[in-house]
N, C-alpha and C positions, 0 to 999 in steps of 0.2 A: 606554430599554433597561435592563433589570434589571441588578444588579451581577454581574459575571463570577465564576465559581467561583474558589476559592483556587488550585487547580492552574493555571488559565489565567492568573491574575495573576502566578504565579511564572514560568510559561513566558515570558510577556512582559517580566518584569523580574527575572531570577534573583537579583539582589542582595538582593531582599527576603527570601530564605531566612535571611539573617543575623539578621533581627529577629523571627522567629517563635517563639512560646512553645510549650511541650510540647502543649497541646490543639490549637493550630493545626497543629503537625506531625503529630499523629495523624490529623487530617482530611486534611491534604495527602497523606500516604502512602496513606491508603485511596482517595482519589481517583485517585492515580497508579497504584495497582494495578488499579483498575477500568479505566483507560485503557491499561494495559501500558506505562507510561513510567517506572517506578521506576527502572530502571538509567540511563536518560537524565538523571533528576534528579542522580544522582551526578556524572556528567560535566559537567553544567552547574555544579554546585557547584565541582567540581575547576577547570574552566576559569576561573571567577570568583574563585579563591582564597578560597573561602568555608568550606571544610571545618572549619577550626579555629574558626569562629564558630557552629557548629551544636552544639546540645546533645548530650551524649554518646549518649543513647539513639537518637535518629534518626540520628546519624551512624554508629552501629554498624550500623543497619539499612541505610543507604546503602552501607556497605562490604561487607556480605554481597551486597548487590544487584550491586556491581561485581564480586565473585568470580563471581557467576552469569553476569554478562555476559562476563567474560573466558573462562570455559569455553565459553559458546556461541560466542565468536569463534574459538576453537581448533577447535571441532567443525566449524563452517561451513568454515574454511579446509581442513580435512581432507577434507571431503566435495566441496568444489569441486575439489580436486586429483584426487580419484577419478573425479568426473564427467568432468573434462577428458581423463583418461587414457583412459576409456571412448569418449568421442566421438572422440578422436584415431584410434582403430582403424577408425571409420567415415569418416574424413576430414572430419568436421563441425565447424567452429569452435564454441566454447562461447560464447554470448551470455548473460550474466547479467541478470537482471531484478530490480527492486525491492530488498528487504532485502539479499540477498546481494550485488547490484551495489554498493549503498552501503558495505557492510562491506569487501568485498574491494578496492574502489577507494579506500578511505580517506576517503570523503566525509562531511561533518558529521552527516547523518542515521544513518550507520553506527554512531556511537558510542553503545553502549548499547542498540541497537535488537534486540529479541528477535523471532524469527519462527519459525514451525513447519515451513516447507517451503522448498525452494530452487526458484526460478522460472528456466527457461531458455527461449531463443527459438531455434528451428530452422526450416529451410524445411520447408513442408508436404510437399513431394515426398520428403523424406528421413525422414518420420516412422517408417515401418516400420523402417529401418535403425537409427535411433536407439533405438527401443523394443527391438529385438532385442539391440543391443550392451549396453544397460542391463541387460537380463535376464541376459545372460551375465556381467555383473559384480555380480550379486546383488540387483538390484531387480526387484520383481514387481508387477504391475498390481493395483489394488484389486479385491476380490471384489464386484463389482456385478451387479444383476439385468440381464436382456436389455435392458429399457427404458433403464436408466442408461448401459449401454454404448453403445447407439445414440445416446443423448443426447449423450455426449461425442464419439464418433467422427464422427458425421454433421453435428452442428449447432454444437458448441462449437469454442472456439479452442484446445483443448488436449486431450491425452490424459487418461484417467482417472489420478488421482494414483498415482504408483509409490513403494512403500516397500522399503527394503533389508531383506532377510530377516534379517540379524543385527544391524545397527546401528539399525534402525528409523527411519533417515532417509528423508525424503519429497522427492520431486522432482515438480514440475509442469512437464511438458513442453508449451510453447505453440508454436503455429505462427503466431499472430497475438495482437492485444491486445484484440480484441472478437470475440464469437462470429460464426459464418457467417450466423446468423439476424438479426443486428442490422441496424437500417436504416443505421447508420453503420459503414463497415469500413475503417479505415486501412490503406493498402497496406503489408503487412509487408515487402515487398521494399525499399521506401524506408527502412524502419527499420533493416534489416540492412545496407543499402549505407552508411548513414551511421555505423554502429557504430564505436566507438573501441577500439583495442587497449590493454590494460593493460601498463604497462612491466614487463619482466621476466617476464612470463607468456605465452608463446607460445600463440597460438590461443585466447586468453581475451579477451573483449570486453564492453563495456557499451554501452548506447545512447548516442547523442550527448547533450550536455547538454540541448538544447531538447527532444529526444525523451524524454529521462528525466523531464523535467518534465511533459510531456504525458501520458506513460503514468501517472505518478503520479496526474495529475488524472482521466484517464478511469477508472482503477482505482477511485478513491474516488467520484466523482460518477456513474459508471454502474453501481455496485454496489448491492446491496439490503441489505447488512448493515453496520451501523455501530457494532458493539461495539468496533472499533478506529479509529473515525473520527477522534478527536482525534490519535491517534498518526500516522496518515496525513497528517492536515493539518499536523503539525509536521514531517513529512518534507517536504512542499511548501515550508513556511516556510524550512527550513534549505537546501533546494536553491536556492530562488530568492535567498536572501541570498548563497550561496556563488557560484553561477554569474552572478549579478547584476553582480558585479565584473568579469566578462569583457567586453571590448570587443565591442560588436555584439549581445550577448545579448538585451537587451530589444526591440531592433528585429526580430531574427530570430524570437524566440518567437511573436509573433501571426501572422507570415507562415507559418511552419511549421504552426501550428494550423489556419490556413485551407486549407493545402495537403493536410493529413490529414483534414479534416472534423472537427476537434477544437476549434473555437473555443468552442462553448458550454460544454463542461466545463472549458476554460481559464478562461473568464470566471467561472465558479463558483469555481474554485480561487483566483483572484486576489481575488475579492469576499470570500470567507470567511477567507482567511489575513489579509487586511487588517483585517476586522472582529474576529477572535478573537485574532490574534497580532500585529497592528499591523505587518504586513510592508510594507516600503517598496516600491511599485510606481510607476514613472514615469507621469505622466498620459498621455503619448503612447502608451504600451503599451495602456492602457485605452481609448483613443480608437480604436486600430486594431481593437478588438474590438467596436465599437459595433454592428455588425450581428448580433452573437451575443447581444445582450441580449434576454431574453424581454420579453413585454408586461407592462404594469405589474401586471395582476391575477396572472399567473403568477409573476412575480418576488416579489410580496408572499407568495404561497403558499409559494414555495421558501424565502423567508427564514424564514417561520414554522416549516417543517419542519427545515431544516438547522441553524438557531440552537438547535434542541433536540437533533437527532440527533448533532451533532458534539461535544456536551459528554460528559464521562465518564458511563458508565452506572452511576451511583451516586446513592443517594436524595438526597444533598445538592445534586446538580446538576439534579434533575428536578422537573417540575411535573405537574399532572394530564393535560397533553396530551402529554407526552414519549413514552409508550408508543405512542400513536396516530400520533405523527410518525414513529417508527421503522417501524411497520407499513406506513403509507402509502408510505414510501420504499422498503420491501421490495417492495411491489407495483410501484412505478415502475421499480425496478432491473430486474425480470424484464420489464416492459412494454418497456423500451429494447432488451432483448436478444432478444425473440421477438415475431413477429406475433401478433394477438389469438387466433386459433383454437389455434395451437400452445401459447401461454400458458395457455389454458383447460385443454387436455389435460394439460399439464405440472403445473399447480397440483392438478388432480384426482388425477393419478397420485401425487404427492408426499404429498398428504393422505390418501388412502384405500387405494392400492395398496401404495406402499413400506412403510408400517408393517406390513401383513400379511406381506410378504415378510421383513421383519426378524425377525418372531416365529415364522416357519416353521422 
């Protein structure tokens, strides 16, 4: 295996930041920017008591990143409060997903994580009510053509993104974690039933610990875009480290994965967090996923693809096959979400029809 990029080596062993010289810091910050983890570097340095040992120029850069992260945290808290107030009018609990859940719940991945939208989970039967009450509170649906509206509302697991008319904040309203057209469809009723309330925040919930890990895994390994792949893998790493200290977590995780038909993405999540970030996973947990392991040929192919696509999208982390790996995984992500005929029509529409609509 070739040497890991500098950013990955720092994420595996944050104490190494104390010994980097200025050219190394320049490279590290460029890689971190490409992976969208610069603010997280600040918090890793702060947690390790390393800030005083970092040269002045990169330390100032990290301090600016921290200010950006703090402003982002305040904005997310404000938006979550407003979303919660809107949903309360409809009598629908607010279940936060992904970045917003990590941040509001005070989980390790939330420290320094930047994200562009707030993801929530609501019952499918209440979508119209939720959309209506969000519109009354200032959010409006995206201006999409007729095909894209049908694509979201009939086939996908979420409404078209909704953006606030004044604050420009974006909400993704999900009713499931995978599309209606995917071969694998985890039961969203089970996810909502196991959701955990957040202390001091009435009617605000996150997924349960095991479901949060599984959602993070399916989001990364069923998606087709990997520009933030390393950031999402770091989320998984930190969730596994944090929840792994809870009694029964490692035994429950593979059981729940099988129950929700998510054993394969969990296998990939554990395999590549171990490979890239040296995450400690008990052998018994891996053994419980033995039935989800792909055949040797497919696994070798997935290794070749993911071991490129999960690295930062920066020239120093790429080789001549990196772009091809990301393209193949883009096709794979769409293949997992749609049957072949629908996928062909969708790719044709996005390649040839949507660009004409955008120019009209």
